[in-house]
C-alpha positions in Angstrom: -189.2 288.3 90.3 -188.9 286.6 87.3 -188.4 287.6 83.6 -190.8 285.6 80.9 -187.7 285.2 79.1 -189.8 283.1 76.4 -191.4 286.7 75.5 -188.0 288.6 75.6 -185.6 285.5 74.5 -182.8 288.1 72.8 -182.7 290.6 75.9 -182.7 287.4 78.1 -180.2 285.7 76.4 -177.8 289.3 76.1 -178.5 289.9 80.0 -177.4 285.7 80.7 -174.0 286.4 78.6 -173.6 290.1 80.5 -174.0 288.2 84.0 -171.8 285.6 82.8 -169.0 287.7 81.9 -169.5 290.2 84.4 -169.4 287.2 87.7 -166.9 285.4 86.1 -164.6 288.7 85.8 -165.2 289.3 89.4 -164.6 286.2 90.4 -161.3 285.8 88.9 -160.3 289.3 90.5 -161.4 288.1 93.8 -159.4 284.5 93.5 -156.3 287.3 92.5 -156.6 285.7 88.8 -158.0 288.7 87.3 -158.2 288.6 83.7 -156.0 291.8 81.5 -156.6 292.8 78.4 -154.7 292.0 75.0 -153.8 296.2 75.1 -152.9 298.5 77.8 -156.5 299.7 78.5 -158.3 297.6 76.0 -161.4 295.8 76.6 -161.5 292.6 77.7 -164.1 290.5 75.6 -166.1 287.0 76.8 -163.8 284.7 75.0 -161.0 286.4 77.0 -162.6 285.7 80.3 -163.8 282.4 79.8 -160.5 281.2 78.4 -158.8 282.8 81.8 -161.7 280.7 84.0 -160.7 277.8 81.7 -157.1 278.1 82.7 -157.8 279.0 86.5 -160.3 275.9 87.1 -157.4 273.6 85.3 -155.1 274.7 87.8 -157.2 274.6 90.9 -158.4 271.0 89.6 -161.8 271.8 89.4 -162.7 269.6 86.6 -166.4 269.5 86.8 -166.5 273.6 86.5 -163.9 273.6 84.4 -165.7 271.3 81.5 -168.5 273.4 82.1 -166.7 276.5 81.2 -165.1 274.9 78.3 -168.7 273.9 76.9 -169.4 277.6 77.0 -166.7 278.5 75.0 -167.7 276.3 72.5 -171.3 278.1 72.7 -169.7 281.7 72.8 -170.5 282.4 69.0 -174.3 281.5 69.7 -174.0 283.9 72.5 -172.4 286.8 70.3 -174.2 286.3 66.9 -177.4 286.7 69.1 -176.2 289.5 71.1 -174.5 291.2 68.0 -176.2 289.9 64.5 -179.8 291.3 63.8 -180.7 288.3 61.7 -180.0 286.1 64.8 -182.5 285.5 67.3 -182.8 283.4 70.4 -185.5 281.7 71.4 -187.1 280.2 74.4 -185.6 277.0 74.4 -181.9 278.4 73.8 -182.2 280.9 76.5 -183.6 277.9 78.7 -180.3 275.6 77.4 -178.0 278.6 77.8 -179.4 278.9 81.5 -179.3 275.5 82.5 -175.5 275.4 81.0 -174.6 278.1 83.4 -176.4 277.6 86.4 -173.7 275.1 87.8 -171.3 277.7 87.1 -173.0 280.2 89.0 -173.5 278.5 91.6 -170.3 277.1 92.5 -169.0 280.7 92.5 -171.3 282.1 94.5 -170.9 279.5 97.3 -167.4 279.5 96.8 -167.3 283.7 97.3 -169.2 283.2 100.9 
């Protein structure tokens, strides 16, 4: 099935943000490079996961994928504001751009975990 992201851009953007965070957390755990919370028993946020992924891909010399993560770090504020600020709205184009930006990273992770 498909999601009509043009009709529900905020929901689609939030779903992608959550999916990205969950996939990266599990991937890093799978690679024996888990993300640790800053406080014992504390939450692990998207920024923490992206920074740890950037570090991991740099160490592994996966420069193309590391650059994708670096770009996602730059756009993290957009992901957060759409998710948390009721005055900020996503659009169909923003959702498509975010999906395009994430797709190579997600494909790489799924391929690497086969």
